N, C-alpha and C positions, 0 to 999 in steps of 0.2 A: 096693946100690941105685943104679940109674942115674938120671940127671937126668930122663929121661922118666917114670920111675915116681914120683919125688919130686914132680914137677909134678902128676901124676895124683892122688896122695894128697892134696896140698894143695888141689886143686880139689874133691875129694870132701869134704874137711873143710869148706871154705868153703860148699859147697852144703848140707851137713848143718846148719851153723850158720844159714844164711839161711832154711832151711825150718822150723827148730825155734824160732827166736827169737820169732816172733809167738805161737806156742803158749805159750811160757814167759811172755811179757808178759801174755797173756790170763789164764793161770793165776795169776800173781801179782796181777793186778788183781782177779780173782775172790776170791782168798783174803785178801789184805791190804786192798784197797780195799773189798771186801764186808764185811770185819770192821769197818772203821772206819764204814762206812755203817750197818750194823746196830747198832753200839754207839750211834751218835748218835741213831738212830731209837728205840732202846730207852730212852735217857735222856729224850728228848722225850716219849715215851708215858708213862713213869713220872711225869714232872713234870705232865703233863696229867691223869693219873688221880689224883694226890695232891690236886689242886685240888678234886675232887669229894668228896662225903661218902663216906667209906670208910676202910678200914684202909690204912696205908702198905705192909703186906705184900702186899695185893691189888694195889696200884699197881706194886710191883716185879715181881710175877708177871706182870701184864698187859704190862708193858714188856719183860720177858724173852721172853715168847711172841711179841710183835710183832717183836722183834729177830730171832727165828728165821725168821719169814716174810720179813723184809727181807733177811736173809742169802741165803736161797734165791733170791729175786728178783734180787739183785745178781749171783749166780753165773750165772744164766740170762742176764742182761743182758750180762755181760762176754764171753760167747761168742756173743751174738746180734748185736752191732753189727759194722759193717764193718771197723773198725781197732782195734788195741789202744790207740792214743792216745785215741780217742773213748771207749773203755771207762774208761780212767783218768781222763780229764777229767770225764766225766759223774758217775762215782762220787765223785770228790773234790769236785766242785762241789756235788752233792747232800748230801754229808757236811757241808760248810761251812754250807749253808743250814739243815740240821737242827740242827747244833750251835749256830749263832747263834740260832735260834728257841728252843731249850731254854734257852740262857743268858738271853735276853731275858725269857722266861717266869718263870724263877727270880728275876730281878731285879724283875719286876713283882709277883710274889707276896710277896717280902720287903718291898717298898715298901708294899703294901696291908696287911700284917700289923702 
């Protein structure tokens, strides 16, 4: 292999990595960030449903179903925003808000009981 062919192969590899990296980042944001977001939302929904009169199993089922909806929305969001960084930032920020809300609600319920 000559030097010219090696340089061409290296530039092709660099071009391939540069074009596929944002897709990989968005896919990971959709899968991992979406999972965290959906889990936090499911926990919050379950905690909110337990507070009402009803069975705990109904609350868990309602939370799980809400989590599926949130996961689908997170996947759509990850591929709909302009940059992978915005997808990651918004999903992780929303996860933190949902998780903190669920934790505060659990602490409030324990204090009231």
